[in-house]
N, C-alpha and C positions, 0 to 999 in steps of 0.2 A: 503493500499501500503504499509504503514513505516514496518506494521509488517512481511509482505512478503519478506520487504527487510533486516530485521535483520535477519528472520529466513534463508535466501540466505547465508546472512554475515558469519552467524554461519557454515553453511553446507560446504562455502569455506575454513572457519578456519581452520574446522575438518580436510578436505582434504590436507589442507597444512603440516597441524601438521604431518599427519599420513605420509606424502609423506618424511617430515624432521626425521621424526622418523627412515623411512627405510633406509636414504641415511646413518643416522648416525651408524646406524646397521652395514651396508656394509661397510662404512668407517672403522669403529672399527676393523671389521672381518679381512680386509684387511691388517692393520695398524699392528695388533697381527701376522698374517702371515708372515708380512715382517721381523716383529722383530725375531720371532722364525728359519726364515733364514738366519738370520745376525747374530742371536746367534751361529747358529752351524757352520757357516762359519769362525768365530770367533775362536770358539772351536779347527774346525778342523786346523786353521791357525797355532795357539797356539803351538797344538798337533804336528803336521808337523815342526814348526820352533823351538821348545821347546828344552829342554835340554834332553828329554829319546829319545833316538835312539830306546832304545827297541820297546816301545810304538808306536814310530812314523814305522817303518818298519812294525810292526804288522797291523795295520790300511791300509797302503797300499797295503800290502801280502794280507789281506783279501779282499779289494775292487778290486783288481787285477782277484782274483777267480772268479768273476762274471761277464759277459760279459756285463751287463747293469749297472757297476758301475768301469768298468774300466779306463774311462776319468777323474775320480773323484782324483786322484792322482796328475794330472797334474794342476788342480788350485792351489796347494799350492807349488808344487817341480817344479822345472827343469826335461828337461829330463834324464839328466846325471844321477842325483842323482837317480831318479827312474828306472833307469837301471842299476845301482850300487847295488842296494836296491834286484831287480830282480837276478840278478847274484849272489849273496852272497846268496840268498836263494836255490842255485842251488846246492850249497857246498854240497859234502854227505861225512858222517864219516862211513864207512864200519866195521861193528863189527862180528865175524867170532865165529862160536860155533860147536862144533861136533856132528852128527845127534845123537850118543849115550847119549852125556851130555844132548842135546834138550829133547829127548824123557824121559829121568830121570826127569828133570824139570817140562815139559811141555806137557807132550804124553797125559796125559789123555783129554785136552781139558779143557772145562768150567766146573768149582768145584764150590761148594759150601757146608756147612755143616749143615747136618740134627741131631736129636737125634740119629738117627740109625748110624750114619758116613758119608760118603763121599758120596753126591748126585747123583743118576744115573742123568746123565745129559739128557738122552732119556726118561724121566720119564715126561708124560705130551706131548710128542710127537706125531705129527697126521701124518699117514702114511709113517712114516720114515723122518718127515721134523720137526725141533724144533724151534720155536719161542721165542726170548728171546728178552730182554731190558740190557741196561749196561749203564755207567754213568761215566763223568771223572767234572773236575774242570768246563770245558766251555761247555759240549755238553752232549746231550742224545743220544744215539745208540741203534739201533734195529740190532739182529743177527739173520739171519735165517742159520740153519745147514741142511744140506743136506745129507743123509746117501749115497746114492746110486749117486755116479756122472755121471750114464750113462743118468741120467732123466734131466741134466742139457745142455741144448743148447742153440744157438743163433737164437732169433726170428726176422725175419727181417719185415718190414712194408710195405715192396712190393715183388714181384718177378722180378722186373726190375729198378735196381735203374735209371738207364740211362735215362729213359723216366720220371721219378717221381717228381712231382713238391710239394711233402709236405709229411711228414713222419706221425708217427700214435700215437697215444695217450696209455698210458702203459692199460687202461681199453680195447682199440680196440685189442691189442697185446693177452690180458687174454684172451679174447672171439675167437679169430683167431684160438689160438692153446689150446682151451681148458684147461688152465693152471691151476696148483696149484697155482703156485706164479711165478712174473715177478717182474725183477731188471733192471733199466737203464742198458745199457752197454756203447757201443765207443764213439770215437769222432763224430764232425759234424760239419759243418760251422755254425757260431753262429754270425753275426755281429750285433752288438750292443744289444747284447742280443734277436734280434728278428728274428733268423733263423730257417726255417719253417722243419728244420731235414729231407730234401728229402735227401740225400746222405751222407753217411759214408764218413769220413776221413781215408783213410789207407785198408790195406787188412782185405777183410771181407769173413770168412766162415759160412756157415750153414748147418747143417744135413749134412755134408761130401760135399758139393758143393762149391766152390768160387764164390761168390755172387758178390763183386767187387774185382776186380784184381789190386786196384789201388797201385803201387809200391811207400811207404812213410817209409822212416825212424820216425818211432815212438815205444811206448812202445808197445809191442805185447802182447797179453793175451789171450790163447786158450787153447781149450782140446784136445789131440788127439786121437786116432782110441782106445787106450787101456786107456782111460778116463782120463788120467793123466794134470794135469794144468801145460801150459808152459808161464812162464812170463819173457822175457828177452826185451833188447833193440833192436828193429831192427828185420825185417825176412821178406825176400824176398818171391816171390810166389813159388821159386823153391824149397827153404829152407822148406818151411812150406806144400809141396807136399812129399819131403823125408821125412820130421819127423811125415808123415799120419797126418796131423791135419786135423778136422771134424768140428769144430766149432772155429771163432776165431773173436775180434775185436782190434783196435787200438786205444789207449788214445796219449796224449803230451808225450815227451820225459821225461825221468828222473821220472817214475812214477811205477818201480819195488819196491816193497818195500821188500820181501824177496824171495832168491832163493836158490834151493839146486842144489850145481854145481857135477859133474862128480864123484868127489872125496868123497862126502857125506856130506861133509860139508856145513853148513848153513850160509848163510851170510844175512845181515840185514843191509837197506841201510836208516839210519838216516841221513835227512836233519840238516846241521850245523846251518843253521840261517833261514830256512822256520818256522816262529812262525803265521803264517798268518790263522787264524780260518775262516772254509767252512761248508756250508753242503756237506757231501762229500761219496763217494759210494766205496767199494772196496771189490773185492774177494779174496778167498784164498782156501788152500786146506791142508789137513794134509795127513801125510803120510798114514795112512789108507783108504782113497779116500775121506771122509766125505768134502762137498764143504762146505764151510763159505763165507756168505754175510754179509757187513755191511754197513749200509744206517745211517746217523746220521741228527739229526735237525741242524737247523742255522738260525741266522738272528733273533733272538728273546732273550730277555733280559734271559727267564731262559736258554737258550741252544745257545751260539753264534757260533757255531760249533767246529769240531775238526782240529788238526793240521794235516800235513803231517806223524809226528812222533807217533802223537796221535793214527793213524790208523795203525801205526806197531806194539805199545804194544797193541792193541786189539787183533790184528792178533794172537800174541803171546801167550796172556791170552789163545786163542782158539787154540792153538797148530797148526799153519798153517805153514808148511815147504816151500809153493811157496805163494805169493800173490802181487795182484799189484793194482793201483788205477784207478779205472775207472772214467765217467763224474761225474761231481760233480756240485755244485751252484743247479739254480734250474731244473735242470736235476736229482739230486738224487732223485729215487723214490724206495718204495717196495711195492709190491702189493701182499696180500695173501687174495683172497675171502672168505669172511665171516669169518676172523678171529678170531673176537671179540665172536663170539660165539664157536670156536675149542679150542682156548686157555683160560686156567684158567684167567693168569695173565691180559687178556685184557679184560674180560666180563663188568666191571663195570667201566672201564676209560670213559671220556667225548671226543666224537669224532665231528669232523667236517663233512660238507657235504664230501667232497673226501675221508674221513676213511670212512664213511659211505659205500661208494661204494666199499670198498677195499684195500686203501691206508693204511699202516701202519703208515710211519711218517708222521709227521706234513708238509703239503706243502708249502712253504713261498715263495712266488713271486706275483706281480701284475697281473697276467693272471691265467688263468686255468693249471694244466697238462699239457706240453708243447708237441710239438711234433717230435720225433725222428726216426730215422733210425733203430736203432740196441737195442734189449733188451736181457740180460738174462732169459729164461724161464726154470722152473721148472714144467716138466710133472707130471702126475697125476701116482701114482703108477700103474705099471704093462703096461705104455705107454712109457717106455725108448725109445729115439730115436736113 
């Protein structure tokens, strides 16, 4: 009996010891987690209240770019200060250049030196579409050049936005239109970063049809029936119809990057105080009609993201005479089916699960690629819409 008692006692002590260890591990884990959160909070508090307004403003603007983090600045700053930072970021400095001068400097688009002289930027293109990478101090960018602008149109998640409850993912749009490539497009309601992407915000045309007639004063981005890209602030349905718009979306005010006036002069809308970095998407067009799409990575140590002005500088580098920003943040996506077998630059690069399916950029969000109502679609050669 005594031996049995001793054995039972040891078993009970073992169980108690095991339970005690488990509790201590859990306690240590949560203590460590709390310390990390506290350290992050203190760091952000010091930045927000510290001497460097530039760093503070950059963090506030970067947080405001993403729907899921819009609330973060309010933890450290009063609403009046946040509003002042946001309003200051909207100040614009307009640089103007004649078309002749611009063509002389930037008329050839992307340039690169080879032993034989200036590189032909269409070398390595597939069916009239070139896919390139670029980079700056805080971002990595993916550039899609489409030689024939008639191949670019707005693809929609549904034929009836009025009754829609959810948008479509980029892969679904690629399948729906049998597309060569797809890039995210216009604005949509996104409360808390959890919007379903059911309906667009603002006037929307797809393949010559007005599919969403909502009048909203936003940045208008669209192609007319002569395949010319129009980028301007505000556009009514009457004006769009008069201009012969075939495909268009809208985005938040103040997102025209470059525009060519009736006098032929080219204006560049540099933001005076917008230092916020983010994942971004932009569309542009050269004088020869070539369409330029740019999507940047972000939210990573190796690529924090691009600023408003970074996007202008890249568009200038690739020769755009009209350009505008599209939706960004977790909406920023570029898709080209099988691109890593089509373009030499991407053959040996490491890919995540989304890139294996055709997503070119690195998708950085807590969910899988999101649902949205509109995309710019690049049709396959011979399928111009």
